[in-house]
C-alpha distance (Angstrom), angle and dihedral (degrees) to the residues before:
residue distance angle dihedral
G1 . . .
H2 3.73 . .
W3 3.79 103.4 .
R4 3.85 114.5 179.1
Y5 3.77 129.2 -164.0
L6 3.74 142.7 -172.4
I7 3.79 123.2 -151.8
L8 3.83 105.0 -131.0
T9 3.78 95.4 177.4
P10 3.82 131.8 -19.4
G11 3.84 103.4 -63.0
S12 3.84 94.4 11.0
Y13 3.80 120.3 99.7
L14 3.76 136.1 175.6
W15 3.75 108.4 -148.1
T16 3.83 124.6 -162.8
S17 3.78 118.9 -162.0
P18 3.82 124.1 -144.6
H19 3.81 86.6 -104.0
G20 3.77 95.1 54.4
Y21 3.81 99.8 -101.0
H22 3.83 114.7 144.9
Y23 3.84 124.6 -146.9
L24 3.71 130.6 -177.3
R25 3.83 111.2 -145.1
D26 3.77 119.9 -167.3
H27 3.81 143.2 130.4
T28 3.78 90.7 -62.2
G29 3.80 94.4 55.4
T30 3.81 135.2 -104.5
T31 3.80 123.5 -32.8
D32 3.80 127.7 -171.6
V33 3.83 105.7 -127.7
S34 3.83 97.2 169.8
T35 3.76 112.5 140.9
D36 3.83 97.4 -152.8
K37 3.80 108.8 99.0
Q38 3.85 92.0 -151.7
R39 3.78 91.3 56.0
R40 3.78 93.7 48.6
R41 3.81 90.5 66.6
H42 3.80 88.1 76.4
P43 3.83 103.4 28.8
R44 3.81 96.1 159.2
R45 3.77 97.7 45.7
H46 3.84 92.9 107.9
P47 3.78 109.1 15.3
P48 3.78 116.9 -171.1
P49 3.77 122.1 -105.0
A50 3.80 116.2 -93.8
A51 3.81 110.5 -86.8
């Protein structure tokens, strides 16, 4: 897949999956931050790779 990410701060990343899901990855873990309600029904379907 073609995952993309933005470095928000050192150790904090915003990942975007090939399907448009958005995940915040930081020292607390991974959080689904997608805004589409339909996508939030399955937030862990495509988790981002470990940073």
